Backbone bond lengths (Angstrom), bond angles and torsions (degrees), N, CA, C in turn:
res aa  C-N    CA-C-N  psi(-1)  N-CA   C-N-CA  omega(-1)  CA-C   N-CA-C  phi
1 M - - - 1.461 - - 1.519 110.32 -
2 N 1.292 117.96 -22.21 1.460 123.55 174.64 1.521 113.45 59.41
3 G 1.308 116.63 57.56 1.455 121.18 172.22 1.504 114.95 72.82
4 C 1.313 118.13 15.28 1.464 121.90 175.02 1.522 111.26 53.41
5 G 1.320 116.50 40.85 1.457 120.35 177.43 1.506 114.50 83.93
6 L 1.306 118.05 12.87 1.457 120.45 -179.38 1.518 111.95 -71.96
7 G 1.328 116.99 -25.28 1.461 120.48 179.23 1.509 111.55 55.37
8 G 1.329 116.66 -138.64 1.450 121.21 -177.55 1.507 114.21 -90.68
9 V 1.346 118.66 4.93 1.462 119.96 -175.90 1.515 112.98 -79.71
10 A 1.333 117.58 -16.29 1.467 120.60 -179.26 1.522 109.09 -118.57
11 P 1.315 115.77 148.45 1.472 119.28 177.00 1.526 110.86 -61.25
12 E 1.306 116.21 156.11 1.470 121.90 -179.83 1.522 111.51 -54.69
13 A 1.340 117.59 -38.51 1.465 120.63 -179.81 1.530 111.22 -60.80
14 V 1.315 116.95 -39.02 1.471 120.79 179.17 1.520 109.55 -68.46
15 R 1.341 117.18 -45.80 1.464 120.14 179.81 1.528 110.70 -60.40
16 S 1.333 117.87 -38.37 1.466 121.39 178.53 1.522 111.29 -64.07
17 E 1.330 116.95 -42.28 1.467 120.26 179.08 1.521 110.95 -63.84
18 V 1.319 117.35 -43.37 1.463 120.57 179.21 1.514 110.08 -62.39
19 D 1.323 117.28 -40.37 1.460 121.25 -179.85 1.528 112.37 -62.79
20 R 1.329 117.67 -25.60 1.464 121.03 -178.60 1.525 112.56 -66.61
21 F 1.308 117.68 -25.35 1.455 120.80 -173.87 1.520 110.92 -87.83
22 T 1.317 116.04 104.88 1.465 119.66 178.60 1.517 111.11 -68.14
23 V 1.325 116.26 -17.69 1.464 120.00 177.70 1.533 110.53 -57.67
24 W 1.309 118.10 -30.21 1.467 120.75 -179.56 1.518 111.17 -59.98
25 E 1.329 117.02 -26.99 1.456 119.95 179.63 1.521 111.41 -65.59
26 A 1.335 116.60 -25.52 1.454 120.72 -177.03 1.519 112.80 -85.29
27 V 1.309 118.61 -16.98 1.456 120.11 -178.46 1.515 110.27 -87.02
28 Q 1.307 115.65 158.26 1.453 120.01 -177.61 1.513 112.37 -82.61
29 G 1.274 117.83 -11.63 1.449 121.23 -179.89 1.515 109.48 170.95
30 A 1.279 115.41 175.94 1.453 120.32 179.38 1.517 108.57 -126.95
31 T 1.288 115.29 153.82 1.448 120.74 175.67 1.525 107.50 -133.84
32 W 1.299 115.90 156.70 1.453 120.14 -175.38 1.513 109.15 -130.86
33 I 1.309 115.89 146.07 1.454 122.14 178.38 1.522 107.55 -134.77
34 T 1.304 116.16 144.55 1.459 119.88 -179.21 1.526 109.98 -88.80
35 W 1.345 115.78 162.69 1.464 120.07 176.17 1.521 110.22 -61.58
36 A 1.337 117.42 -37.55 1.474 120.31 179.22 1.524 110.50 -61.44
37 E 1.336 117.34 -40.74 1.461 120.55 178.35 1.528 110.87 -66.24
38 L 1.321 117.44 -40.86 1.460 120.19 177.71 1.526 111.66 -63.72
39 K 1.320 116.69 -41.76 1.468 120.27 179.51 1.526 111.60 -65.26
40 A 1.337 117.39 -27.93 1.461 121.12 -176.99 1.532 113.14 -82.11
41 V 1.324 118.46 -9.60 1.463 121.37 -177.60 1.521 110.10 -70.14
42 D 1.322 116.09 134.05 1.464 121.81 172.19 1.523 106.96 -90.48
43 W 1.333 117.20 94.62 1.460 122.05 -173.98 1.529 112.00 -69.51
44 N 1.324 118.54 -10.74 1.461 121.58 177.84 1.524 112.80 -95.72
45 E 1.323 117.07 -3.15 1.461 120.68 179.08 1.525 109.61 -68.49
46 P 1.349 116.93 131.55 1.466 118.50 179.47 1.534 111.31 -68.83
47 A 1.317 115.52 151.23 1.464 121.02 177.79 1.525 109.54 -67.91
48 E 1.326 116.42 151.79 1.463 120.70 177.65 1.518 110.85 -67.42
49 R 1.328 116.88 -34.27 1.462 121.80 177.51 1.527 107.98 -155.06
50 P 1.319 117.26 156.32 1.467 119.27 179.54 1.530 111.08 -67.83
51 D 1.300 115.77 155.24 1.455 122.14 175.24 1.519 107.96 -72.73
52 G 1.312 117.80 113.16 1.456 122.34 -175.06 1.518 114.99 -84.61
53 R 1.325 117.11 -0.06 1.464 118.64 179.76 1.526 110.37 -73.26
54 L 1.326 115.53 157.16 1.453 120.95 174.36 1.523 108.13 -71.47
55 H 1.310 116.46 131.63 1.461 121.59 179.80 1.523 108.19 -108.08
56 Q 1.327 117.28 130.42 1.454 121.77 179.40 1.524 109.06 -110.51
57 Y 1.323 115.51 132.59 1.458 122.26 -179.23 1.520 109.22 -125.26
58 R 1.328 115.82 158.11 1.461 120.14 169.21 1.522 107.69 -131.40
59 Q 1.312 114.62 148.70 1.460 120.87 179.85 1.521 109.28 -78.58
60 T 1.318 116.40 130.22 1.465 121.97 175.20 1.521 107.93 -123.10
61 A 1.308 116.41 174.84 1.466 120.58 177.64 1.525 111.44 -62.26
62 D 1.338 116.75 -26.07 1.465 121.63 -179.93 1.523 113.30 -94.39
63 G 1.329 117.74 5.87 1.457 120.91 -177.96 1.517 110.99 114.28
64 L 1.321 116.25 -165.28 1.462 120.57 -179.05 1.516 110.65 -73.22
65 R 1.339 116.23 140.74 1.460 122.27 177.98 1.520 108.37 -127.91
66 L 1.332 116.52 127.15 1.458 121.97 178.24 1.517 109.05 -64.31
67 T 1.340 116.82 127.52 1.457 120.65 179.83 1.520 112.69 -114.52
68 G 1.320 118.08 -10.20 1.457 118.95 178.22 1.508 113.09 172.92
69 K 1.329 113.90 164.27 1.463 122.53 175.87 1.517 107.31 -137.39
70 A 1.311 116.93 144.60 1.459 119.97 178.89 1.523 109.60 -158.18
71 A 1.318 115.03 156.30 1.457 120.34 176.13 1.528 110.70 -80.24
72 W 1.336 116.82 -19.86 1.459 121.51 -175.55 1.514 109.54 -141.28
73 S 1.320 117.18 143.18 1.453 121.56 176.81 1.521 109.65 -142.75
74 P 1.339 117.88 116.88 1.467 119.41 176.56 1.521 112.61 -59.42
75 R 1.339 117.33 -33.03 1.473 120.19 179.07 1.521 110.95 -65.03
76 V 1.324 117.16 -41.25 1.468 120.40 178.20 1.523 109.69 -68.14
77 A 1.333 116.95 -43.07 1.464 120.40 178.91 1.523 110.73 -57.49
78 Q 1.328 116.52 -43.58 1.455 120.77 178.66 1.529 110.36 -65.67
79 A 1.325 117.53 -41.30 1.460 121.63 -178.26 1.529 112.32 -63.85
80 V 1.343 117.14 -32.32 1.463 119.43 -179.22 1.522 111.92 -94.03
81 G 1.343 116.08 3.88 1.458 119.57 172.14 1.514 116.10 86.33
82 L 1.328 119.42 21.22 1.453 119.97 175.70 1.531 109.17 -68.76
83 P 1.332 116.97 144.62 1.477 118.60 178.52 1.537 111.07 -66.31
84 D 1.335 116.62 154.18 1.460 122.05 -179.53 1.522 112.21 -53.56
85 S 1.314 118.26 -33.24 1.470 121.18 -178.33 1.530 110.93 -66.33
86 A 1.322 118.55 -23.08 1.468 121.53 179.26 1.507 111.48 -86.47
87 M 1.319 117.95 -7.66 1.454 120.90 -174.86 1.509 113.61 -90.37
88 G 1.293 117.83 6.11 1.444 121.54 171.79 1.468 114.17 77.65
């Protein structure tokens, strides 16, 4: 994968570590943010709009834990009575 597009901007050690993660093969791409950009974020600023994706949680001993988000869920489609042909 060759550093997931890091090119010459990251040291060889960083590119090697990124290459170790086969999970990167499953993502559609990677994006990078600098520490300066992270420090500049106003984490208390309200979102422009709510996240409209379906959120899936599971109950743990510590409470609910987010396990995923998606635009589509066959389980939800089945629960609301959509016909099998609409479930993809």
